[in-house]
ROBARO-905394 format. One record per residue (C-alpha): x negated, y, z negated; residue in three letters; residue number from 0. Coordinates in steps of 0.05 Angstrom, whole numbers, plus 5000, padded with zeros to 4 digits. Layout:
N
(node (X Y Z) "ALA" NUM)
...
END
This chain:
265
(node (9198 3643 2680) "MET" 0)
(node (9185 3717 2687) "ARG" 1)
(node (9234 3731 2630) "VAL" 2)
(node (9198 3681 2585) "LEU" 3)
(node (9130 3711 2601) "ILE" 4)
(node (9157 3781 2588) "ALA" 5)
(node (9184 3760 2520) "LYS" 6)
(node (9119 3726 2501) "LEU" 7)
(node (9081 3789 2520) "LYS" 8)
(node (9128 3830 2477) "LEU" 9)
(node (9115 3784 2418) "LEU" 10)
(node (9040 3789 2430) "TRP" 11)
(node (9041 3865 2431) "PHE" 12)
(node (9083 3865 2368) "MET" 13)
(node (9029 3823 2334) "SER" 14)
(node (8975 3870 2357) "LEU" 15)
(node (9014 3931 2334) "PHE" 16)
(node (9024 3900 2265) "GLU" 17)
(node (8949 3885 2261) "ALA" 18)
(node (8935 3960 2269) "GLN" 19)
(node (8951 3967 2195) "ARG" 20)
(node (8879 3945 2180) "PHE" 21)
(node (8853 4006 2218) "ARG" 22)
(node (8895 4051 2173) "ALA" 23)
(node (8879 4012 2109) "PHE" 24)
(node (8810 3982 2119) "PRO" 25)
(node (8804 3964 2045) "PHE" 26)
(node (8857 3911 2057) "GLU" 27)
(node (8804 3874 2098) "ILE" 28)
(node (8755 3877 2041) "VAL" 29)
(node (8807 3855 1990) "ALA" 30)
(node (8831 3798 2033) "SER" 31)
(node (8761 3771 2048) "VAL" 32)
(node (8739 3779 1975) "PHE" 33)
(node (8799 3740 1950) "SER" 34)
(node (8787 3683 1998) "ARG" 35)
(node (8712 3680 1981) "ILE" 36)
(node (8728 3682 1906) "LEU" 37)
(node (8780 3627 1913) "GLU" 38)
(node (8731 3583 1953) "SER" 39)
(node (8674 3596 1904) "ALA" 40)
(node (8717 3576 1844) "LEU" 41)
(node (8741 3512 1877) "PHE" 42)
(node (8670 3493 1899) "ILE" 43)
(node (8644 3505 1829) "THR" 44)
(node (8699 3463 1799) "PHE" 45)
(node (8687 3403 1844) "TRP" 46)
(node (8611 3408 1836) "LEU" 47)
(node (8622 3403 1761) "LEU" 48)
(node (8671 3345 1770) "VAL" 49)
(node (8622 3309 1816) "GLY" 50)
(node (8565 3320 1767) "THR" 51)
(node (8600 3293 1706) "PHE" 52)
(node (8646 3241 1737) "SER" 53)
(node (8627 3168 1743) "THR" 54)
(node (8678 3155 1799) "SER" 55)
(node (8647 3135 1865) "ALA" 56)
(node (8707 3167 1901) "ASP" 57)
(node (8687 3237 1882) "ILE" 58)
(node (8632 3262 1927) "VAL" 59)
(node (8625 3338 1919) "PRO" 60)
(node (8605 3352 1991) "SER" 61)
(node (8663 3309 2016) "ASP" 62)
(node (8715 3344 1972) "VAL" 63)
(node (8686 3414 1985) "ILE" 64)
(node (8690 3401 2061) "GLY" 65)
(node (8761 3376 2051) "TYR" 66)
(node (8782 3438 2013) "TYR" 67)
(node (8750 3486 2062) "MET" 68)
(node (8788 3453 2119) "ILE" 69)
(node (8856 3446 2086) "ILE" 70)
(node (8856 3518 2060) "SER" 71)
(node (8831 3544 2127) "GLY" 72)
(node (8890 3511 2162) "LEU" 73)
(node (8942 3547 2120) "VAL" 74)
(node (8944 3613 2160) "PRO" 75)
(node (8945 3577 2227) "PHE" 76)
(node (9008 3536 2211) "PHE" 77)
(node (9038 3585 2161) "TYR" 78)
(node (9042 3530 2110) "SER" 79)
(node (9043 3584 2056) "GLY" 80)
(node (9113 3597 2083) "PHE" 81)
(node (9100 3671 2095) "GLY" 82)
(node (9146 3667 2156) "ILE" 83)
(node (9202 3643 2110) "GLY" 84)
(node (9189 3702 2064) "SER" 85)
(node (9189 3750 2123) "GLU" 86)
(node (9255 3722 2147) "THR" 87)
(node (9287 3728 2078) "ILE" 88)
(node (9265 3801 2075) "LYS" 89)
(node (9296 3816 2143) "LEU" 90)
(node (9362 3784 2122) "ILE" 91)
(node (9366 3814 2052) "LYS" 92)
(node (9344 3883 2076) "GLY" 93)
(node (9394 3884 2133) "GLY" 94)
(node (9338 3893 2184) "GLU" 95)
(node (9360 3831 2221) "LEU" 96)
(node (9418 3873 2249) "ASN" 97)
(node (9368 3915 2288) "GLN" 98)
(node (9332 3854 2315) "ILE" 99)
(node (9395 3822 2340) "LEU" 100)
(node (9409 3880 2387) "ILE" 101)
(node (9339 3878 2416) "ARG" 102)
(node (9313 3832 2471) "PRO" 103)
(node (9274 3793 2419) "ILE" 104)
(node (9286 3723 2393) "ASN" 105)
(node (9305 3732 2320) "PRO" 106)
(node (9271 3666 2301) "ILE" 107)
(node (9204 3685 2333) "LEU" 108)
(node (9205 3758 2311) "TYR" 109)
(node (9180 3743 2240) "PRO" 110)
(node (9125 3699 2270) "TRP" 111)
(node (9100 3757 2312) "ALA" 112)
(node (9102 3805 2254) "MET" 113)
(node (9068 3757 2206) "ARG" 114)
(node (9014 3739 2256) "THR" 115)
(node (8992 3812 2259) "GLY" 116)
(node (8992 3818 2183) "LYS" 117)
(node (8955 3751 2179) "ASN" 118)
(node (8900 3767 2229) "SER" 119)
(node (8844 3773 2177) "ILE" 120)
(node (8865 3707 2145) "ASN" 121)
(node (8865 3674 2213) "LEU" 122)
(node (8794 3695 2226) "ILE" 123)
(node (8770 3675 2156) "PHE" 124)
(node (8810 3610 2161) "GLY" 125)
(node (8774 3592 2226) "LEU" 126)
(node (8707 3603 2192) "LEU" 127)
(node (8729 3560 2134) "GLN" 128)
(node (8750 3503 2180) "ILE" 129)
(node (8684 3506 2218) "ILE" 130)
(node (8644 3507 2154) "LEU" 131)
(node (8685 3450 2125) "GLY" 132)
(node (8675 3407 2187) "ILE" 133)
(node (8600 3419 2183) "ILE" 134)
(node (8598 3400 2109) "ILE" 135)
(node (8643 3340 2115) "ALA" 136)
(node (8616 3311 2180) "GLY" 137)
(node (8671 3328 2228) "GLY" 138)
(node (8714 3291 2279) "LEU" 139)
(node (8695 3221 2298) "SER" 140)
(node (8710 3187 2364) "LEU" 141)
(node (8760 3139 2332) "LYS" 142)
(node (8800 3198 2305) "SER" 143)
(node (8810 3231 2373) "LEU" 144)
(node (8872 3190 2393) "PRO" 145)
(node (8906 3215 2330) "PHE" 146)
(node (8891 3288 2341) "LEU" 147)
(node (8947 3310 2389) "LEU" 148)
(node (9005 3275 2353) "PRO" 149)
(node (8980 3298 2286) "VAL" 150)
(node (8975 3370 2311) "LEU" 151)
(node (9047 3366 2338) "ILE" 152)
(node (9072 3339 2272) "ASN" 153)
(node (9036 3393 2232) "THR" 154)
(node (9066 3448 2276) "PHE" 155)
(node (9137 3420 2277) "LEU" 156)
(node (9142 3407 2202) "ILE" 157)
(node (9114 3475 2182) "ASN" 158)
(node (9157 3511 2234) "PHE" 159)
(node (9218 3475 2207) "ALA" 160)
(node (9200 3489 2134) "PHE" 161)
(node (9192 3563 2148) "ASN" 162)
(node (9258 3566 2186) "LEU" 163)
(node (9296 3528 2132) "ILE" 164)
(node (9267 3570 2076) "LEU" 165)
(node (9280 3634 2115) "GLY" 166)
(node (9351 3613 2129) "SER" 167)
(node (9364 3604 2055) "ILE" 168)
(node (9367 3680 2054) "GLY" 169)
(node (9436 3675 2087) "PHE" 170)
(node (9463 3633 2030) "TYR" 171)
(node (9427 3650 1965) "LEU" 172)
(node (9411 3714 1928) "ILE" 173)
(node (9347 3685 1897) "GLU" 174)
(node (9322 3655 1962) "ALA" 175)
(node (9252 3682 1949) "GLY" 176)
(node (9249 3644 1883) "GLY" 177)
(node (9270 3579 1917) "VAL" 178)
(node (9217 3589 1970) "LYS" 179)
(node (9163 3600 1917) "ASN" 180)
(node (9184 3538 1878) "ALA" 181)
(node (9183 3496 1941) "PHE" 182)
(node (9114 3522 1959) "LEU" 183)
(node (9085 3494 1894) "HIS" 184)
(node (9116 3426 1908) "VAL" 185)
(node (9091 3428 1980) "ALA" 186)
(node (9019 3447 1960) "ARG" 187)
(node (9016 3387 1913) "LEU" 188)
(node (9050 3340 1962) "GLY" 189)
(node (9006 3356 2021) "ARG" 190)
(node (8941 3350 1981) "GLY" 191)
(node (8922 3423 1979) "GLU" 192)
(node (8910 3423 1904) "LEU" 193)
(node (8885 3351 1896) "ILE" 194)
(node (8866 3307 1956) "PRO" 195)
(node (8915 3251 1963) "LEU" 196)
(node (8859 3200 1965) "TYR" 197)
(node (8840 3221 1894) "LEU" 198)
(node (8911 3215 1868) "MET" 199)
(node (8935 3152 1833) "PRO" 200)
(node (8951 3100 1887) "ALA" 201)
(node (9025 3097 1868) "SER" 202)
(node (9034 3172 1874) "VAL" 203)
(node (8996 3176 1940) "ALA" 204)
(node (9037 3118 1968) "THR" 205)
(node (9103 3150 1947) "ALA" 206)
(node (9082 3217 1979) "LEU" 207)
(node (9070 3182 2046) "GLN" 208)
(node (9145 3174 2053) "PHE" 209)
(node (9155 3249 2048) "THR" 210)
(node (9140 3301 2103) "PRO" 211)
(node (9085 3334 2062) "PHE" 212)
(node (9024 3292 2082) "PRO" 213)
(node (9041 3300 2156) "ALA" 214)
(node (9048 3376 2146) "SER" 215)
(node (8973 3385 2131) "GLN" 216)
(node (8937 3327 2099) "TYR" 217)
(node (8934 3283 2161) "HIS" 218)
(node (8902 3339 2203) "LEU" 219)
(node (8853 3355 2147) "THR" 220)
(node (8826 3284 2140) "ILE" 221)
(node (8820 3279 2216) "LEU" 222)
(node (8778 3342 2219) "LEU" 223)
(node (8739 3319 2158) "GLN" 224)
(node (8721 3255 2197) "GLY" 225)
(node (8716 3206 2139) "ASN" 226)
(node (8787 3179 2138) "ARG" 227)
(node (8845 3166 2185) "LEU" 228)
(node (8920 3165 2174) "PRO" 229)
(node (8955 3102 2195) "SER" 230)
(node (8996 3102 2259) "TRP" 231)
(node (9056 3085 2216) "GLY" 232)
(node (9046 3149 2176) "SER" 233)
(node (9038 3190 2240) "VAL" 234)
(node (9102 3160 2269) "LEU" 235)
(node (9139 3175 2205) "LEU" 236)
(node (9112 3246 2209) "GLY" 237)
(node (9142 3252 2279) "MET" 238)
(node (9209 3229 2253) "VAL" 239)
(node (9205 3280 2197) "TRP" 240)
(node (9184 3336 2245) "GLY" 241)
(node (9241 3325 2294) "VAL" 242)
(node (9292 3314 2239) "SER" 243)
(node (9272 3375 2200) "LEU" 244)
(node (9271 3419 2262) "LEU" 245)
(node (9342 3396 2279) "TYR" 246)
(node (9366 3411 2208) "VAL" 247)
(node (9330 3478 2208) "ALA" 248)
(node (9364 3501 2273) "ILE" 249)
(node (9432 3479 2246) "LYS" 250)
(node (9422 3516 2181) "ILE" 251)
(node (9397 3578 2217) "TRP" 252)
(node (9454 3578 2268) "SER" 253)
(node (9508 3569 2215) "LYS" 254)
(node (9479 3624 2172) "GLY" 255)
(node (9470 3671 2231) "LEU" 256)
(node (9543 3663 2252) "ARG" 257)
(node (9565 3679 2181) "LYS" 258)
(node (9517 3739 2179) "TYR" 259)
(node (9545 3767 2244) "GLU" 260)
(node (9617 3755 2224) "ALA" 261)
(node (9610 3790 2157) "VAL" 262)
(node (9567 3845 2188) "GLY" 263)
(node (9516 3850 2132) "ILE" 264)
END
């Protein structure tokens, strides 16, 4: 237990150390906050225009704006932008993983600690976005509370697995970064980050429910939004996806790491 606590403390201090970059480069804070505000403003303007000129009863601007604020605010908390995968690929391709393997640090968790420090401003801004989105949309309802814990677990497992799988591709492919970027575009569409699933054609939304993407972010978003609930069948399928993907991710990582150590990259 002491060893585990010591390792967790080490990871925490690594995150804090990485966050010190903002003291040396304060303009990064300004640039990061400005980009998030600009992105939010453009999206809100777009959906206000859609709501004004659309005759569909499904498009309520405040509802969609709250949804977007929540789903985009969740991204840095679960690393669903796959920044951990990118960090892992850099470590592998740059040969820095060799240095990590000889330290008392878990090589899987090391990129998480580093990225958390770099992501600190986005985490703070993301929390503000989530709070604002909940206020706009209405927030959690009592009937959504039983779903909250399993949906949180699914969101964490699936995004953890995605990041580990995409990072592990660095062991096998030269253009691993390109694969990660292509997959990110697919994931953003599939989890409803670009267009809410409830505004997609019914056939497309139904087909996506059989993929891991809705459980990776959409389910948690609509719970926090408070207007909709995922079905228990979808939540259960998300659990199956989470456990399965985590198993596959660990296998891919372990096999790639053995090859990496054997070759001595």
